[in-house]
Each structure stands twice: as C-alpha cells, then as structure tokens.
N, C-alpha and C positions, 0 to 999 in steps of 0.2 A: 495342451497347455503344458509347459514343463517350468518348475519351479527348480532353479539350480545354483547353488553356491559356488561352482567350481571356480569362478573367476571374481568372486568377491574377496576382497583384502582382509582375510580374516587373519587375526593374530595367532601366534603359535598355541597360545593358552587362551583361547576364546571360549572355550567349554568349560562347564563347571567341574570342579575336583571332589566334589561332596559325592556321598553315595546315594544311587538310584536317583540320579538328578542328569540333565543334560546342559542347561544353559542356567546360570544363576538369576535368582528372581527378578532384579531390578533389570537388566538387560531383556529377559524373556519377556517381562511386560511391555516394555517399548516394542520390541521386534513383533510381538502380538498385535498391538495397535496399530502398527503399519500396515501390518498383513490385513488387517480388518479394513483400513482407510482404503489400500489398494483394491481389496475385493469389491467394496461398495463404488467407488469411482471409475473402475475399469469393468467390471461385471455386468451381469444381465440388468437391462434397463427398468424392466418390469419390477424385479425383486428391489431394486434400489429405490425407484419410486414407491413402493408399498411401504418400504423401510422408514423413507422421509415422511410418508401420511401419518404412520404411527408415531413417529417422533414427535410430530406435530400436534398429534391429539394428546400426547404425554404432557406437552408443554402447556397446552390450554388447559387441560384439567388441573395441572399446578397453580397455574396462574388465576384459575377461577376460583379454587379452593381459598387462597392466600389473599387475593386482592378486590377490593370493590371497584377499583379502577378496571381491572379486566372483566369482571364480572357485567359490568355495565356494557363493556365494549363487545363481550361474546354474547351477550343478549339470553334468550329463553330457549332458543334452540339447542338440541343436542348435540353436543361435541362430535359424536361419531358421525353425525350428517353435515359437520360444517366444512365448505371450502374456503380456502384462502380468500376469493373473491368476495364472501359472505361478510368479511372482517372489514372496518374502515381503516384508511392508511394511517400509520403512526407517524406523528411529526416530532421535530425535535421539542417543541414545547408540550407535546403530550408526555414525553420522557422525564422532562424536568418536573413536570406536575405529579408524574407517580412516584418518582423517587424522594421529592421532597414530602410527600404525603405519608407514603408507605415505606419507604427505605427499601433494604433488600429483602426479597421474597424467600431467600433461604435461611434456615435457622444457622446462625454462625457457630452455635455449640457442636453441631455434628459436621458441618461442611464449612472450609474455610472460605471465607469470601473476603474481599477488598474493594475499597473505592478507587474508581479510575475517572479519568476526563479526556475529552477529546482535546485537541490541540489549540482550538481556535482559530486555525489558519483561514477558515473561510467562514467565520462567524463567531457568534458567542459558544464558548466552551460548554458542553454538556456533560454533566456527571452521571455517572452510573456505577452499578456494582456487578463485578465479575466474581466467578467460583475458583477454585484451586484446579478444577477439571479444565476450564476454559485456558488456564497457561498451560496445563499439561499438553492440549489438543494441539494448542498453535504450535509448540515446539515440534512434537512427533507429526503433525501434517508439514511442517517446512522440512523435515528430514525425508518424510515418505516421498517427496516429489524427486529427491536423488535416487532413491531406488527406481521408481516409476520410469524415470528417463535414463536409468543407468549412467549417472554421473559419476565421475571419479570421486571415491571418498578421500582419497589421498592428497588432494589439493588443498591449500590453506584456504580459509574462508577469512576475508578481510571486510570490515564493516566500517563506513564512515557515515556518521550520524551526527547532525546537527545538536547544538547544546545551547542552552540558555543560561547556564552557569557563568561564573566570572570568568573573563576572558583570560588566559594563562600567556607566559611566554611563548611565542610561535603559534600562538592561537588553537592548541588543541593538546587533548591528553590523550595517552594510550594505555589500553588493557591488554594484556595477552593470556592466554590460557592454552595448554595443549589437549588439544581436540575439540570438536564443536558437535559430536552427536550424543553428548548427555549420556544416558546411561549404557549407550552402545560403544562407548570409548573402549570399553573394556573387551568387546567382541571384535570391532573393526580397525585395521590401521586408518589412522585418520589425520588430516592435516591439521596445522595449528590454528587457532582462533584469535584474531586481532580486532580490536574495537578502538576507532580513532574518533571521540568526541570533539568537534570542531566548533570555533566561533571565529569566523573571519581569520582563518588560518594563513600563514606565512607559505606561498607558493612554493618557495625554495626549501624551507624546512619540511613541508608536507612531502613533496617529491623525495626528499633525503630519507625520511621515514618509510614510506613506500617502497622505497629500492632496498631495505634492509633484509626482505624476506621474498620468495616469489608470492605475487598477490594471489593467484588462485581465482576464486570466485570472489568479485568485487560488487559489494553491495553499496550503492552509493546514489545520491540525488542527482539528477542529470544535471540541474542547473549549478552544482558544484564542479562536475566535468566541464561544462562549457567554460565556467571562469578559470578553470586551471588552464585548459587548453584553447584559449581564445584564439591563437593563431591557427586552430583548426588541425595540428597535427599531434596525433595521439599515439605516435610511436612509443613513447615512454611506456604506455601501458603493455604494449606487446614485447618490448625489450625486458620488462620486470615482470613476466610470466602471469599475466591476465589472460585468464581461460574462459572466462564469462561475466558479463556484466548483468547484474539484477539490479535495475533501476528502482527506486523507491521515492514515495512522497508525492511525485507528479510523474506527468505522461513524458515521453521520450520525443522531442521534435525529429520529425522526418530526416533533415539533415544530418542530425547526429547520427541517427540509426544508420543512414549510410555511410558514415565514417567506420563504425563499427564493421559493417559488413566488408568493407574495402580492406580493414584490416585482419579480417578472419576471426574476428571476437562475436561470439553469438550474444544476443541480447534475450533475456528472458524475463520479463516484467511480471510482477505479482501485481493484482488488483484487491486491495483490501481497505478496511476503514477501521479506526481505534475500536468503535463500539463493537463489532463482530467478528474482528479479525479476517482470515482469508476469505474473499470472495470468489475469486478466479485467477487462474494462471496462465500465462501466456503460451500458445501451442508453439511447439518445438519445430513443426513442419509448415505452419502457416502463420506468419508474424502477423501480431496485432489484433490476433483473434484469441480469445481468452474463454479456457474451458471452466465452467463454473464448478467451485470446491464442492460437490453435493454430499460430503459427509459432513459438512459445517451449515451449507444455507441453501435455502430455496430462494430462488431470484425472478423476480417478475419486472417486466417493464411496462409501465403505464404511459399509453400514447394518448390519453384523453388530453393531457395539455403538453404535448410535444412541441420540439423547436426543428428548425431546418439549418443545417449548417452544410454549406455548398450543396451537393445532390445526396445528403443524407438527411434522413429524418429520424430523430433521436428522441424515445421517451424518457421518463423518470424511472431511475432505478429503485425498485422496492425490494428489502432484503430479509427474510426470516431466518433468524439465527437460532437453529435447532437446539443448541445447549445453553440458552440464555435465561437459566432458571433464577439467578439472582435478579437481573434487571430484563424482563422479557422484551425481545425485540420481533414484533411478528408485523409484517408487511411494513418496516420501517423506511421511510424516504431519507437515503443517506444523503441525497443533495446532489446527485450525479446524473448525466445523462448518457443513454448509451443504445445501440442496437440489439435486438435479440433475435436469435435464431435456435432451431432445435437441433441442430447438428452441426460438426464441422468439416471442412474439405479434406482433412486429414483422415476422416473415416470415423473420427469419436463419435459415438452415439451418445450424446447427452447435451444440455443447453449450453450455448456459447453468446458471449458478448462481444462487441465489436464497435468501433468508434466510440471508445471511451474518452470523453473529453473531461471527465473529471466534473468538481463542482461547478454549479450554476455561476458561482462567483467567480471562476476563472474564465468566464466568459464575457466578451463585451457587449452590452446592450445598447443599441442604437435607438436616436429618437423616433424612428419611424417602426420600431416595435421588433425589427429583425435582431439576430444576434450573430456573432462571428467569434472565430476562437482567435486568440490574442498570442501569438508566438514570436519570442525575441530572443534570440540566442545572446548570451554574456560576451561573446566575441564582437560582435557588432559595436556593442557598447564601447567595449575596452579599446577598440580601434581609434575611438573619438577621444575617449578620456580615460586614463588610468585611475581607478577607484577600487576601494576595498569591498564595496558591494551596493546595491541598488534596489530600489523597490517601487514598483509601478502600481498606481490605484487609479481605477475610474471612480471619482466622486460624484459625477452628476452625468446626466446623458450626453453633456457635450463638453466635459471636462476629465483630462488625464494629469493626474499629479504625480511628478516623478521625483523620488528623492536620491541623492548621490552621496556617498560615506566615504569619506578617505581621501578626497580629491582636494585639491587646491581649488581657489575660484576659477570658474570657467570663463573663458575668453569668448567674444561675440561669435566668433566662427564655431567654437565647440557648440553654444546654444543653437545656433541655427542649425548645425549638422544634427543634434540631438533631436531637437523639434522635427524636423524633417523626417528623420528616421521614425518616429513615433507615429507621425501621421500616416507614412505608409503603411505600417502595421495595424493603426486602430482606424484611420478614415480620416479625410480632410476636413470633417465638419468638427474635429476635436480643438480644442483650445489645450494647448500642452504647456503646463507650468512645471518648471525644474527649480528645485530647490538643493542647495548644497549644505549638507549637516555634517556636524562632527560624528554622531553615531545615529542609527536608525533604532526608533522604539518599536522594537518587535512585539512586546507586550508577551502574551503567553504563546505565541506564534512559534513553536520550536521549530516548525518545517522551514520558516523563513521564505515564503513563497514569493518569487520576484513578481507576481502579477497578483492582482484580486479586483473584482469589483464590488463597489460597497452600493449599488443601485438596485440590487435584486431585492 
C-alpha cells in the first residue's frame, strides 16, 4: 500500500502556518473523514462488516431507548443478538407514523437537526429528520469518490438541477462559487462550482451559459440531456470541456450511454435517495454495476416479491442507514428494484447492485400481472412535435396519459404518430390519451420525471 500526495494538486500554502501543527483544523477534519471512508469502503471486508454490525447495534440501542415505535419493532430480543432479518421491513407509511407521533429522536439542543422531505416524484412525499452529521457525511462522501478514483480536482463542477421556483427569463438561475471541495479548498487546487437551477430552460440561452466556462464534471438529469440534444449530437459537450457526466435523479437510457461512449465522455452514476443519501456508486470498470457505499448503508434485496424484466429477476431494495439517528431507517423499502451480488467483476470485494430500474412507479404494470421498463427519449417526441416539456403517466392498467406543454394544437398526423410511438414502448393493449396544456402541474415533484405509473 502506498499513500502518496506527490501528484495531488496541493496549493503552495496548503499547510498550516501555526506552531506545532501540520494542517489547519477544518481541512484536517475533512481530510481525516475522507481517509476513514476510503479505509472502510476499500479495506478488509471482515473489518468493514464488523464495523457495520456495531454501528447497527448502536443505532438500534438509540432507537429503542427513545422510541416506543422502535421498541415494538425490536421486540424483547437482546440487541446484541439481533440480525437485520429479525426486524420487519420499514415502509413509507411506517416512517410517516413514527415521525408524526414522535418527531426527531435526537435532542435538538445538543445536536442540530432539520426536517426534510422526499420530492414526491414517485408518490406521496415523506417527511423525516436529519442531523448535521448527515449533511457533513454527504459532502465528504461525495468528495471521497474523487480521491478513490483519482479524478482531477482542478476541473470545474457544473450542476444542472431542476427547480420548482418561479420561472425566470431564460428558465434558469446561475450560482457560482470558487471551489467545490468545502474545507479542502484551502489545501487543494480546485475547479470552480456552477449550479444552474432550471425550469423549462431556453435551449439556446442554456447552451450560451454552459459555454462560458469549461464544463468539467457535469451533474445532470438524463432527461434534460435528451431534451437539449434531441438530434442525438452531443458534440457540444465535448467542445465545451465535459470530462465526465454524473447523471442524477433517474437511470440513463442505454442509447444515451452509447452516445457518451462514442464521444469519449465517461458516465459515472450515483444511486441515492433523499431519505438516506448515497446508496451506491457506478463502477469505473464495469458500467451499470454499483458498489454499495458501505460507510453509509447496509443494503439487502428482498426477492420474496420479485419482478422479472426481460431475463433479469429483481427484488425490492431494502436500505439500513447507519447514521439515521434523527429518523431511523432500518430495512427501509425505498421502492426500487435491483439485483444483488456479493462482488464485482472489477475485483471489488463488497456488495454490488445491478439492473437498478428505480422506483416501481417507473415501471409499466400490465393487465396480465407482468411489468416492463418504459424508456422514451425526448428526441423521439421532439421529432414529432416541438414542445417545452412533457409528462407520461400510466393511470390505469390499459391507459397511458400524455401531457404536452408549450406546443401548438397537434395535427391529426402528429397525434397518430405520437400514439403509435407510445404503443411501441408501452404495448398495443394501451389506450393513449394525449393532451396539449399550457403548463404541466408538477406539484412537489422537483425531479419532473418524464414517466410514472400510478397503478402500483
């Protein structure tokens, strides 16, 4: 093993100028946490799993002491003898019940907590509490991935994030900062940070903004990429310095992945949820295989109520968040389906998820009980009708509702072409209902997912 900073982009004044010290306290704390995370996630598997087991015991002890809800779930068995499989699965309604009746399980006077909620993109929003430690971990774990993979810290970080705020001229708002490493900005040379909060952005103006600075690492929803590059030509990204795409919010369609491969832009997706943060991160060497973030979660896949998509059998993803002391998430059903394995083809010795199709509400349910994945690139729709945005919903076992916003009234030929396109993707048994609207009512769905099924 070699720990070497000879190639790290250290600043000339990276180290402390105080007597009897090496690195100032804030960056030292951040760097120490990064090293801890790397040691846990890449080190000895037995040591890692022992640590996880002890963290689980700590969490259950805490929950049992402060919550009647959790005392009932844990039962009379001693915590030291409890395995995850001894505990019931935690549902969204369970979380709602615990939060409404008991609130946060952390004393706010000693540990800062705040209330958060899911976006509601795949159902009713769930409110829960998080601690200040959760926010710190999420940032440090994100930065740790750059160190683990040896990514270039000097590249800019460009984040395109959907917003439900009032639509502005151009459809987006830009925030900039010098550096994206937090406390480590004082130690390492680092690219700038740009956040673009958008709502139905103007394509031309957004391109103009993106071209102002080298893009570097591009964090973006695949749906936005498809709508911006509906003609399939993503050369703009290469010409403007995109070195990696980090898709967020939804899975990347295989055809879109292929475009990035041809362009020489690596794709490195994160699998996460609002409730627990990072769950897994895509393998650098084996695309579409995700290494579980074991410094944050324990993941199980429950195959008792599995579904079959193509040749793959998928089970429900259950997540135990080891740092969820404000609102415990133990064996939480996040609503996703995936396949579980104990290792990766790259040699990684740890649990791996694949075939992550996301929330079941993103899968079409057929009248015969079968399910299928619904994929529809914006390019195919925009070839038929120019529009600002669209939404597709399965509202019944035989009905697909389509909303088209920002377009003129559709012609008969356009209607026919769209219905044919959606039947190709969903199935001939579906009635396709298409409505042209001024604006789509997204409600609290900040992710603005292009498709969801309401029949689950």
